[in-house]
Structures are given as structure tokens and as C-alpha cells.
C-alpha positions in Angstrom: 150.9 86.8 67.5 147.6 86.1 69.3 147.5 84.1 72.5 146.6 80.5 72.1 143.2 81.0 73.8 142.2 83.7 71.3 142.6 81.8 68.1 141.2 78.7 66.4 143.2 75.5 67.0 145.7 74.5 64.3 147.7 71.4 63.5 150.7 73.2 65.0 149.0 73.4 68.4 149.0 69.6 68.8 146.1 67.3 69.6 145.8 68.2 73.3 145.2 71.9 72.7 142.8 71.4 69.8 140.7 69.0 71.9 140.6 71.5 74.8 139.4 74.3 72.5 136.7 72.1 71.0 135.7 71.1 74.5 135.3 74.7 75.6 133.1 75.4 72.7 130.8 72.5 73.7 130.7 73.8 77.3 129.8 77.3 76.1 127.0 75.9 73.9 125.7 73.8 76.8 125.7 76.7 79.2 123.9 78.9 76.6 121.2 76.2 76.1 120.8 75.7 79.8 120.3 79.5 80.2 117.6 79.6 77.5 115.8 76.6 79.2 116.0 78.2 82.6 114.8 81.5 81.3 111.8 79.8 79.6 111.0 77.9 82.8 111.2 81.1 85.0 109.0 83.0 82.5 106.4 80.3 82.6 106.4 80.2 86.4 106.2 84.0 86.6 103.3 84.2 84.1 101.4 81.5 86.1 102.0 83.4 89.4 103.9 80.5 90.9 107.1 82.2 92.0 107.6 82.3 95.8 107.3 86.0 96.1 104.1 86.2 94.1 100.8 86.1 96.0 98.9 83.4 94.4 96.3 83.1 97.1 92.9 82.1 95.8 90.3 85.0 95.6 92.9 87.7 95.0 93.1 89.2 91.6 96.1 90.8 90.0 96.6 92.7 86.8 98.3 89.6 85.4 95.3 87.3 85.7 92.7 89.8 84.6 90.1 88.8 87.2 86.6 90.2 86.5 84.4 92.5 88.6 82.1 90.1 90.5 78.4 90.0 89.4 77.3 91.2 92.9 78.7 94.7 92.2 77.1 95.2 88.8 74.4 97.9 88.6 73.7 101.3 90.1 74.2 102.0 93.9 73.2 105.2 95.7 73.5 106.4 99.3 74.9 109.1 101.6 78.6 109.3 102.3 80.1 111.6 105.0 83.6 113.1 105.2 85.8 112.4 108.3 87.4 115.7 109.1 84.2 117.8 109.1 81.1 115.7 108.8 79.8 116.9 105.4 77.2 114.5 103.8 76.8 114.1 100.1 74.7 111.9 97.8 77.0 109.4 96.2 76.1 107.2 93.2 78.3 104.4 91.7 77.4 102.5 88.6 79.4 99.4 87.8 79.6 97.6 84.4 81.4 94.4 83.5 85.2 94.5 83.2 88.5 93.1 84.4 91.4 94.3 86.5 93.0 97.2 84.8 89.9 98.2 82.9 87.4 101.0 83.6 84.3 99.3 85.2 82.3 102.2 86.6 81.4 105.8 87.0 80.6 107.9 90.1 78.8 111.1 90.9 79.0 112.9 94.2 76.5 115.7 94.9 77.2 117.8 97.9 74.4 118.5 100.3 75.6 122.1 100.8 76.1 123.2 97.1 74.9 122.5 93.6 78.3 121.0 92.7 78.3 117.4 91.3 81.7 115.8 90.9 82.0 112.9 88.4 84.6 110.2 88.3 85.7 107.1 86.3 86.6 103.9 88.2 89.4 101.5 87.2 89.4 98.0 88.8 92.6 97.4 90.9 91.9 94.2 92.9 89.2 91.7 93.7 88.9 89.7 97.0 86.0 87.8 98.5 83.2 90.3 98.8 85.5 93.4 98.3 86.8 95.3 95.3 89.3 98.1 95.2 89.1 100.7 92.5 91.0 103.8 91.4 88.8 106.9 90.8 90.0 109.6 88.5 88.0 112.8 87.7 85.9 112.6 84.5 87.6 115.7 83.0 88.0 119.1 84.5 85.1 120.1 86.8 84.7 123.4 88.6 84.6 123.0 92.3 85.8 119.4 92.3 89.1 117.9 93.4 91.5 116.7 90.8 92.8 114.1 93.3 92.8 110.4 92.3 91.2 108.5 95.1 91.1 104.8 95.9 87.7 103.4 96.7 87.0 100.1 98.5 83.6 98.6 98.1 82.4 95.8 100.4 79.2 93.7 99.9 76.8 93.9 103.0 73.6 92.2 103.8 74.0 89.4 101.3 74.3 91.9 98.4 71.5 94.4 99.3 74.0 97.1 100.2 77.6 98.1 99.6 79.9 100.0 102.0 82.3 102.4 100.3 85.4 103.8 101.9 87.5 106.4 100.1 91.2 106.9 100.7 93.4 109.6 99.2 90.7 112.3 99.3 91.7 116.0 99.4 92.8 117.2 102.9 92.3 113.7 104.3 88.5 114.0 104.3 88.2 110.3 103.2 84.4 109.9 103.1 82.6 106.6 103.6 79.1 105.3 103.8 76.6 102.7 102.7 74.9 102.5 99.3 71.7 100.7 98.3 71.1 99.0 95.0 68.8 101.0 92.7 
């Protein structure tokens, strides 16, 4: 015979046991309803970036809010960048188009001053802050003589928008080039 807690109440159980079992069912239903409401509230706060551990500071973009590349970066920029380990200059060009965090927003070309190699990349927008954007560059397909490393590039507006400073991290052998680019 099943235990009293595992079966439905019957007339043989008496009025007190039957009421307890009905009461437990109501409590379980109330707890389930509360869990659903709490989950919905938590999900809404998370989507809005309002949880205490989320950085909701103004001016910072995240993949969740899809912040756009600022207008000041749009267009083509060109200049000389120099590697850090052995100072090797190259002509670097970045062309930015409209897009949001998580989307491809630009292309690069890097022409070495010491060879005919031109390496090309595609830029994906990672973050947006006041006057600065961070992008992930990936090679634009296989290219002879070019690194396959995915590099992060940080661009900062200079001189009221007349120039951009680019700093690369994650370059092959820690060369991490940087330099200033002028709008074309």
C-alpha cells in the first residue's frame, strides 16, 4: 500500500489529511507561479542591462544593445604604422562603413615598406566608447606572406576628427604596430 503522502486523499483518510494534501497542492502551484514571475523579471532586467554585475555605463556598447559605429569613423583613413619589436613601417589603410556591434564594419590593407606584400583584413566591431572603438580583425582569406593571426585594433579620434590613432594588439611575435591615420 502506498504511503499517505504519495496518493490522492480519500474519504478514509479523514478531513484533516485531505485538507493538508489540498493545501500542499496550492502551495506548490503558488511556488511555481512565483518562480515563473521571478524568471520573467530577471530576464527583463538582464535584457535591459540592469543587473548589478552588468556594466550599464553610458557610452559603452555591448553586443546586447547593438550600438552603432559612430559617424566620426566612417570613411577611408590612411597612414604609416610601425611595429614595436623591430621598427618596420608600413602603409596602413582602414575603410569603415556603417554597422553595429557584432557586425563587419570595415576592411584594412597593410602594405609593407620593405616588400610587395599587401595583407588585407575584415573588421568586426567589438565595442564603442566615447571617441574610441575596438574591432577584431581577421584575415580576408588566405594570403601569401601574411599572418593568419586575429588581431584587436583600437581606433581613437584625434584632432577633432581629422586623424585616427590605431593601436594593434595580438599581432604575430608581439610586434603590435601603431600609428596615426588621416582621413582620405
